C-alpha positions as CSV (number, residue, x, y, z in Angstrom):
1,M,129.2,15.1,74.9
2,G,130.1,13.1,71.8
3,T,131.3,9.6,72.3
4,A,130.3,8.0,75.6
5,T,133.6,6.4,76.6
6,S,136.9,7.7,77.8
7,T,140.0,6.4,79.5
8,I,138.5,7.0,82.9
9,T,134.8,6.7,82.3
10,G,134.8,3.8,80.0
11,T,137.2,1.3,81.5
12,A,137.6,-0.5,84.7
13,A,140.1,0.7,87.3
14,P,143.5,-1.2,87.3
15,A,143.9,-3.8,90.0
16,P,145.5,-2.5,93.1
17,P,149.1,-3.6,93.8
18,Y,148.1,-5.2,97.1
19,P,145.6,-7.7,98.4
20,T,142.3,-6.1,99.4
21,T,141.4,-8.5,102.2
22,S,143.4,-9.9,105.0
23,P,142.7,-12.2,108.0
24,L,145.1,-10.1,110.1
25,G,144.2,-7.0,112.1
26,A,144.5,-3.7,110.2
27,C,148.0,-2.7,111.6
28,A,149.4,-6.2,111.2
29,S,148.1,-6.2,107.6
30,V,149.8,-2.9,106.9
31,S,153.0,-4.3,108.4
32,K,152.9,-7.3,106.2
33,L,152.2,-5.3,103.1
34,A,154.9,-2.8,103.9
35,A,157.4,-5.6,104.5
36,A,156.6,-7.0,101.0
37,A,156.8,-3.7,99.2
38,T,159.6,-3.1,96.8
39,V,159.5,0.7,97.1
40,K,160.6,2.9,100.0
41,V,157.1,4.4,100.5
42,P,154.7,1.4,100.4
43,I,151.1,1.9,99.2
44,V,148.2,0.2,101.1
45,P,144.4,0.6,100.8
46,A,143.2,3.8,102.4
47,K,140.5,2.1,104.5
48,L,143.1,-0.3,105.9
49,A,145.4,2.6,106.9
50,Y,142.4,4.4,108.5
51,D,141.4,1.3,110.4
52,C,144.9,1.0,111.7
53,I,145.5,4.6,112.7
54,T,142.1,4.8,114.4
55,S,143.1,1.8,116.6
56,V,145.8,3.8,118.4
57,P,144.6,4.3,122.0
58,F,144.0,7.8,123.3
59,N,146.2,9.0,126.1
60,S,144.3,11.8,127.9
61,T,147.2,12.8,130.2
62,A,149.8,13.0,127.4
63,S,147.4,14.9,125.2
64,T,146.6,17.6,127.8
65,E,150.3,18.0,128.5
66,L,150.9,18.4,124.8
67,L,148.2,21.1,124.6
68,D,149.7,22.9,127.6
69,S,153.1,22.8,125.9
70,I,151.7,24.4,122.8
71,R,149.9,27.3,124.5
72,P,153.0,29.6,124.9
73,Y,153.6,29.5,121.2
74,L,150.1,30.7,120.4
75,D,151.0,34.1,121.7
76,W,153.3,34.6,118.7
77,Q,150.4,34.3,116.2
78,S,149.5,37.9,115.2
79,T,146.3,37.3,113.3
80,V,144.1,35.4,115.8
81,D,142.0,38.5,116.7
82,Y,141.6,39.4,113.0
83,I,140.5,35.9,112.0
84,R,137.9,35.9,114.7
85,E,136.6,39.4,113.7
86,P,137.6,40.0,110.1
87,P,136.6,43.0,108.0
88,A,133.2,42.5,106.5
89,E,134.5,42.2,102.9
90,Y,137.0,39.5,104.0
91,A,134.3,37.6,105.8
92,E,132.1,37.8,102.7
93,K,134.6,37.0,100.0
94,I,137.5,35.2,101.6
95,Q,136.9,33.3,104.8
96,E,134.2,33.4,107.5
97,P,135.0,34.5,111.1
98,Y,136.8,31.8,113.0
99,D,137.6,31.7,116.7
100,F,140.8,29.6,117.0
101,Y,141.0,29.9,120.8
102,A,137.5,28.7,121.3
103,E,138.3,25.6,119.2
104,F,141.6,25.0,121.0
105,N,140.0,25.3,124.4
106,R,137.2,22.9,123.3
107,I,139.7,20.4,122.3
108,Y,141.6,20.8,125.6
109,E,138.5,20.2,127.7
110,K,137.5,17.2,125.6
111,A,141.0,15.7,125.9
112,K,141.1,16.4,129.6
113,S,137.8,14.5,130.1
114,N,139.0,11.6,128.0
115,G,136.4,12.3,125.4
116,Y,138.3,11.0,122.3
117,A,137.8,7.5,121.1
118,N,141.4,7.2,119.8
119,E,144.6,9.1,119.2
120,Y,143.8,9.9,115.6
121,E,140.5,11.5,116.4
122,F,142.3,13.8,118.9
123,G,145.1,14.5,116.5
124,F,142.9,15.3,113.5
125,D,140.7,17.6,115.7
126,L,143.8,19.5,116.7
127,Y,145.2,19.6,113.2
128,E,141.9,21.0,111.9
129,A,141.8,23.7,114.6
130,F,145.0,25.1,113.2
131,Q,144.2,24.4,109.5
132,A,141.0,26.3,109.7
133,T,142.9,29.6,110.2
134,H,144.1,29.2,106.5
135,D,147.6,30.3,107.5
136,G,150.5,28.2,106.2
137,H,152.7,29.4,109.0
138,F,150.3,28.6,111.8
139,V,150.0,24.8,111.7
140,Y,150.5,21.9,114.0
141,Y,151.1,18.4,112.6
142,P,150.2,15.6,115.1
143,D,152.0,12.4,114.6
144,S,148.8,10.5,114.2
145,V,147.8,12.7,111.3
146,T,151.1,13.2,109.4
147,G,153.6,10.8,110.8
148,V,152.2,7.4,109.9
149,F,150.1,7.6,106.7
150,S,149.2,10.1,104.0
151,F,146.2,9.6,101.7
152,G,145.4,10.0,98.1
153,R,143.0,9.3,95.2
154,T,144.0,7.6,91.9
155,T,142.4,10.2,89.6
156,P,143.7,13.8,89.5
157,L,141.3,16.4,88.1
158,V,141.7,19.4,85.9
159,S,139.5,22.5,85.3
160,V,139.7,23.5,81.7
161,S,137.8,25.1,78.8
162,L,138.1,22.6,76.0
163,D,137.8,25.3,73.3
164,G,139.5,28.1,75.2
165,Q,136.3,30.2,75.1
166,S,133.6,28.4,77.1
167,T,133.4,28.3,80.9
168,P,135.9,25.8,82.3
169,E,134.5,22.5,83.6
170,V,136.0,19.8,85.7
171,Y,137.4,16.7,83.9
172,A,139.5,13.7,84.7
173,Y,143.1,14.7,83.9
174,A,143.7,11.4,82.0
175,D,140.8,12.1,79.7
176,V,141.9,15.6,78.8
177,L,145.6,14.4,78.4
178,T,144.6,11.6,76.1
179,A,142.3,13.9,74.0
180,S,145.1,16.5,73.7
181,F,147.2,14.0,71.7
182,G,144.6,14.3,68.9
183,N,144.0,10.6,68.3
184,A,141.5,9.8,71.0
185,T,138.3,7.9,70.1
186,F,136.2,9.9,72.6
187,T,135.3,13.4,73.7
188,P,136.1,14.0,77.4
189,S,133.0,14.2,79.5
190,P,132.8,16.7,82.4
191,L,132.4,15.6,86.0
192,V,129.0,16.1,87.5
193,E,129.0,14.2,90.8
194,I,131.6,12.9,93.3
195,D,130.5,10.3,95.7
196,G,126.9,11.1,94.8
197,Q,127.2,14.8,95.6
198,N,127.2,17.7,93.1
199,A,130.8,17.9,91.9
200,T,131.1,21.6,92.3
201,E,129.8,21.6,95.9
202,F,132.0,18.6,96.8
203,L,135.1,20.3,95.4
204,L,134.3,23.7,97.1
205,N,134.0,21.9,100.4
206,W,137.2,19.8,99.8
207,S,139.1,22.9,98.8
208,Q,138.7,24.3,102.3
209,Y,141.2,21.7,103.5
210,G,143.9,23.8,101.8
211,S,146.1,26.3,103.7
212,L,145.5,29.3,101.4
213,Q,142.9,32.0,102.2
214,D,141.4,33.1,98.9
215,R,138.6,30.9,97.7
216,D,139.8,31.1,94.0
217,A,143.3,30.0,95.0
218,L,141.9,27.2,97.1
219,W,139.8,26.1,94.1
220,N,142.8,26.2,91.7
221,N,144.8,24.2,94.2
222,L,142.5,21.2,93.8
223,F,143.7,20.4,90.4
224,Y,146.6,19.1,88.4
225,T,148.4,22.2,87.1
226,L,151.6,22.2,85.1
227,A,153.2,24.9,87.3
228,Q,152.7,22.9,90.5
229,V,153.9,19.6,89.0
230,S,157.0,21.4,87.6
231,L,158.0,22.3,91.2
232,G,158.4,18.6,92.1
233,T,158.2,17.9,95.9
234,S,158.1,21.7,96.5
235,G,154.7,22.0,94.9
236,T,151.3,20.4,95.7
237,G,151.8,17.7,93.1
238,T,148.7,16.7,91.2
239,G,146.3,18.8,93.4
240,T,144.8,18.5,96.8
241,F,141.8,16.4,95.5
242,S,144.2,13.6,94.6
243,G,146.2,13.9,97.7
244,G,148.7,16.6,97.0
245,G,149.7,19.3,99.6
246,R,147.3,19.4,102.5
247,G,145.0,17.0,100.7
248,A,147.3,14.2,101.8
249,R,146.3,14.8,105.4
250,I,142.6,14.0,104.8
251,Y,141.2,10.5,104.8
252,P,139.1,10.5,101.5
253,G,137.1,7.4,102.4
254,E,137.5,3.8,101.2
255,T,136.6,4.6,97.6
256,T,135.8,7.6,95.3
257,S,133.0,7.5,92.8
258,L,133.0,9.8,89.8
259,T,129.9,10.4,87.7
260,F,130.2,12.1,84.4
261,A,127.8,14.0,82.2
262,N,127.6,11.1,79.7
263,G,126.0,9.0,82.5
264,T,129.1,6.9,83.2
265,T,130.2,6.3,86.8
266,V,133.5,4.7,87.9
267,T,134.5,3.9,91.4
268,N,138.2,3.6,92.4
269,E,139.8,2.5,95.6
270,N,141.7,5.2,97.5
271,F,145.1,4.6,98.8
272,A,147.5,5.5,101.6
273,R,151.3,5.9,101.7
274,V,153.0,4.3,104.6
275,L,155.4,7.0,106.0
276,A,156.6,5.3,109.2
277,P,158.6,2.0,109.7
278,F,156.1,-0.8,110.4
279,D,158.6,-3.5,111.5
280,N,157.0,-5.7,114.2
281,I,153.9,-3.5,114.3
282,T,150.8,-5.5,114.9
283,S,148.4,-3.1,116.7
284,G,147.5,0.5,117.4
285,E,149.2,0.1,120.8
286,D,152.4,-0.8,119.0
287,I,152.2,2.4,116.9
288,Y,151.9,4.4,120.1
289,Q,154.8,2.7,121.8
290,K,157.2,2.2,118.9
291,I,156.4,5.2,116.6
292,F,154.9,8.0,118.7
293,L,157.3,7.4,121.7
294,F,160.3,6.6,119.5
295,E,163.3,8.7,120.3
296,D,164.3,9.3,116.7
297,E,161.6,10.9,114.6
298,P,160.6,8.9,111.5
299,E,161.3,10.6,108.2
300,S,158.6,13.1,107.1
301,A,156.5,12.6,104.0
302,E,158.5,15.3,102.3
303,E,161.8,13.7,103.2
304,L,160.6,10.3,102.0
305,A,159.4,11.8,98.7
306,I,162.7,13.5,98.1
307,S,164.7,10.4,99.0
308,T,162.8,8.4,96.5
309,S,163.4,10.8,93.6
310,T,165.1,9.1,90.7
311,S,166.9,12.3,89.7
312,T,170.4,12.8,90.8
313,S,171.4,15.8,88.8
314,S,171.5,19.3,90.4
315,A,170.2,22.5,89.0
316,T,172.8,24.8,87.4
317,S,172.8,28.4,88.6
318,A,171.5,30.8,85.9
319,S,173.9,33.6,84.8
320,A,172.7,37.1,84.1
321,T,174.6,36.9,80.8
322,S,173.8,33.3,79.8
323,T,171.8,32.8,76.7
324,S,171.2,29.1,77.3
325,T,168.6,27.3,79.4
326,S,170.1,26.2,82.7
327,T,169.6,22.5,83.5
328,T,167.3,21.4,86.2
329,A,166.7,18.2,88.2
330,I,162.9,18.6,87.8
331,P,161.1,18.2,84.4
332,A,158.7,21.0,83.4
333,P,156.1,19.1,81.3
334,G,153.9,21.2,79.1
335,Y,156.1,24.2,79.0
336,P,157.8,25.6,75.9
337,T,161.6,26.0,75.8
338,P,162.5,28.9,78.1
339,I,164.8,31.8,77.4
340,I,166.2,31.3,80.9
341,Q,165.3,28.9,83.7
342,G,166.1,29.0,87.4
343,S,167.1,26.1,89.7
344,G,164.2,23.9,90.8
345,N,162.0,25.6,88.2
346,A,161.3,28.3,90.7
347,N,161.3,30.9,87.9
348,A,161.7,30.9,84.1
349,G,161.4,33.4,81.2
350,F,159.7,32.9,77.9
351,F,158.9,34.9,74.7
352,L,155.6,34.2,73.1
353,D,155.4,33.7,69.4
354,G,152.7,33.8,66.8
355,E,150.8,36.7,65.3
356,G,149.9,39.3,67.8
357,Y,152.2,38.1,70.5
358,D,155.6,39.1,69.2
359,D,155.8,41.9,71.8
360,V,155.0,39.7,74.8
361,A,157.4,38.2,77.4
362,V,156.4,35.9,80.2
363,L,158.1,35.5,83.6
364,A,156.8,32.4,85.3
365,V,157.5,32.7,89.0
366,K,156.3,29.4,90.5
367,S,157.9,29.9,93.9
368,F,159.6,32.5,95.9
369,V,161.1,29.9,98.2
370,G,164.9,30.5,98.4
371,G,167.4,28.3,100.1
372,A,171.1,28.6,100.4
373,G,172.6,29.6,97.0
374,S,169.3,29.8,95.2
375,Q,168.5,33.4,95.9
376,E,171.2,34.8,93.6
377,N,170.1,32.3,91.0
378,F,166.5,33.6,91.3
379,Q,167.6,37.2,91.0
380,A,169.8,36.5,88.0
381,V,167.0,34.7,86.1
382,N,164.7,37.7,86.6
383,T,167.4,40.2,85.6
384,Y,168.3,38.3,82.4
385,L,164.7,38.0,81.2
386,I,163.9,41.6,81.9
387,D,167.1,42.9,80.2
388,R,166.7,40.7,77.2
389,A,163.0,41.5,76.8
390,V,163.9,45.2,76.7
391,A,166.8,44.6,74.3
392,E,164.5,42.7,71.9
393,G,161.7,45.3,71.9
394,K,159.1,43.5,74.0
395,T,156.6,45.9,75.4
396,K,154.3,43.6,77.5
397,L,155.3,41.4,80.4
398,I,153.1,38.7,81.9
399,I,154.1,37.6,85.4
400,D,152.6,34.1,86.1
401,V,152.3,33.4,89.8
402,S,149.5,30.8,89.5
403,A,151.4,28.2,91.5
404,N,153.0,30.5,94.0
405,G,152.5,29.8,97.6
406,G,154.9,32.4,99.0
407,G,158.5,32.0,100.2
408,T,161.4,34.3,101.0
409,I,160.1,37.9,101.2
410,L,163.3,39.5,100.1
411,Q,163.0,37.7,96.7
412,G,159.7,39.3,96.3
413,Y,161.1,42.7,97.2
414,D,164.0,42.2,94.7
415,L,161.7,41.3,91.8
416,F,159.5,44.3,92.6
417,T,162.5,46.7,92.7
418,Q,163.8,45.3,89.4
419,L,160.5,46.1,87.7
420,F,159.8,49.4,89.6
421,P,163.2,50.7,90.7
422,Q,161.8,54.2,91.3
423,I,159.4,52.9,94.0
424,L,160.4,52.2,97.5
425,P,158.4,49.1,98.7
426,Y,156.2,49.9,101.7
427,G,155.6,46.5,103.1
428,A,155.0,47.6,106.7
429,N,154.0,44.9,109.2
430,R,153.4,44.6,113.0
431,F,153.7,41.7,115.4
432,R,151.5,40.8,118.3
433,A,153.1,42.4,121.4
434,H,153.4,40.0,124.3
435,E,155.7,39.4,127.2
436,A,158.1,36.9,125.6
437,F,158.5,39.1,122.5
438,D,159.3,42.1,124.7
439,L,161.9,40.2,126.9
440,I,163.7,38.7,123.9
441,G,163.8,42.1,122.2
442,Q,165.2,43.8,125.2
443,E,168.0,41.2,125.6
444,V,168.9,41.0,121.9
445,S,168.9,44.8,121.5
446,D,171.2,45.2,124.5
447,F,173.5,42.5,123.2
448,S,173.6,43.9,119.7
449,G,174.6,47.3,121.0
450,E,178.0,45.9,121.9
451,F,178.9,45.2,118.2
452,D,179.7,47.3,115.1
453,R,177.5,45.5,112.6
454,S,179.6,46.8,109.7
455,S,182.7,45.0,111.1
456,P,184.2,42.3,108.8
457,D,185.2,40.3,111.8
458,L,181.7,39.2,112.9
459,N,180.9,35.5,112.8
460,D,177.7,34.2,111.2
461,T,176.0,33.7,114.6
462,V,176.5,37.2,115.7
463,T,175.5,38.6,112.3
464,D,172.3,36.6,112.5
465,V,171.5,38.1,115.9
466,L,172.3,41.6,114.8
467,S,170.0,41.3,111.8
468,S,167.2,39.8,113.8
469,T,163.9,41.8,114.2
470,F,164.5,41.6,117.9
471,N,167.3,44.1,117.4
472,Y,165.6,47.5,117.2
473,R,168.3,48.8,114.9
474,T,167.4,46.3,112.2
475,D,164.2,47.7,110.8
476,A,162.8,51.2,110.0
477,T,159.8,53.1,111.3
478,E,156.6,53.7,109.3
479,D,158.3,56.9,108.0
480,Y,161.4,54.9,107.0
481,E,163.5,56.4,109.8
482,P,165.7,54.3,112.3
483,F,164.1,53.2,115.5
484,T,165.9,54.8,118.5
485,S,165.2,52.2,121.1
486,W,163.5,48.8,121.6
487,E,160.7,50.6,123.5
488,E,159.9,52.6,120.4
489,K,159.8,49.6,118.2
490,F,157.9,47.3,120.6
491,G,155.2,49.8,121.6
492,P,152.7,48.3,122.3
493,H,149.8,49.8,120.5
494,A,146.1,48.9,120.2
495,Y,145.2,48.1,116.6
496,G,142.2,46.3,115.2
497,P,139.7,44.1,117.0
498,G,140.0,42.2,120.2
499,P,142.2,42.7,123.3
500,S,145.6,42.1,121.7
501,E,148.2,44.8,121.4
502,Y,150.8,45.0,118.7
503,T,154.3,46.4,118.0
504,S,154.9,49.6,116.1
505,L,154.7,49.4,112.3
506,I,158.0,47.9,111.0
507,R,159.5,48.3,107.6
508,W,162.3,46.3,106.1
């Protein structure tokens, strides 16, 4: 494709900011490098981190006790039977059948028989058992997988069509970025192989490490996308291929080799972030004793990432009557100036310009996650954009949710009702009906009956209990009528495949 060189494919990789060899053991070497680091989250070679974490001895007794302690929580997962026996179309187009309990029991028996070579091998096996359900709410993070190191590659990728018309191809992000400035001396060359394997096949396989279900969404999550980057630590960073999101949990090997269509191959060393304190750590045994058994949990990767942010400004709440862009602590590179923008870049409104686009408004909803104080801001941004679009004669609205991984359900309901106020959202759901659910529901419903939920004298704790789904008075039936008792709400009923029973259908 044109000139044969590019910023990635035609130059040597930069020297790593650490020595690549050491006479010390792997963990002792990590400790030395971490002590010499000038940043809060030190960077070390991926292979060194992997050698260190795989030297942590396996404890069969503790591992089986851990698995026993997890079992009661598994009853609360409502989709296990459906994942094992999904509808035919789901199995064909989304994810193949997966028997979580078979995997969990296999791991239990292997742990009980002392079949794991080290703690990381056990932890990663357990992590993958949950991850393979592709449910972001059904996950377990063993210390050995997420508490000590996270992994990454130095080269983010993008999937783009260079002319906007041809089929998108995969490129090195740096190549496309440089070419976009218009003064590059090369034409970006598409990626054809990764570590000697067809690039598309490699990426399709790697995408399955993500938590999403849909294959297209998993594919998109591999890459550097402006929407994800604009979310800062709330997004998946530069894509799961380069170590963003769930990609950080996967050891990518010592190096990654990228081969391009122009015949160029470049090999870069992969890296690991040191997430736990490594003071006086010289062996895998030290990690087990001083990190895994430590009373105070080390900071998570997310907490470390947030604490190292250089930005100290806070997002300003958007007003439904404001005509200026609210400030935000997170840059949104690549986006035009918004009409209105929400805190944390969760949502923003734009008007397209240019011939043929004068009647188009865009609402970019990058996240529905809403914390304290942000839900009103989210609502106000949507209200303002819709009202102003109508006032200025816009007739088309594009809602961009390309980076959206979910969030607070009521924010989704609110946006829907702003756009379609004449439609009552259906949104019925049901939970797996099991003994613990029933017992809690009975007690909460009895307790809640002692209070008038409209009373202004209720404290926050009581209000939270009264509004819980365990109070039968909280939700509505399938026909949008009040439940009359906990027994009516709980059921149970036989739905779908497998032996599990479920509650009655519940509407917000």
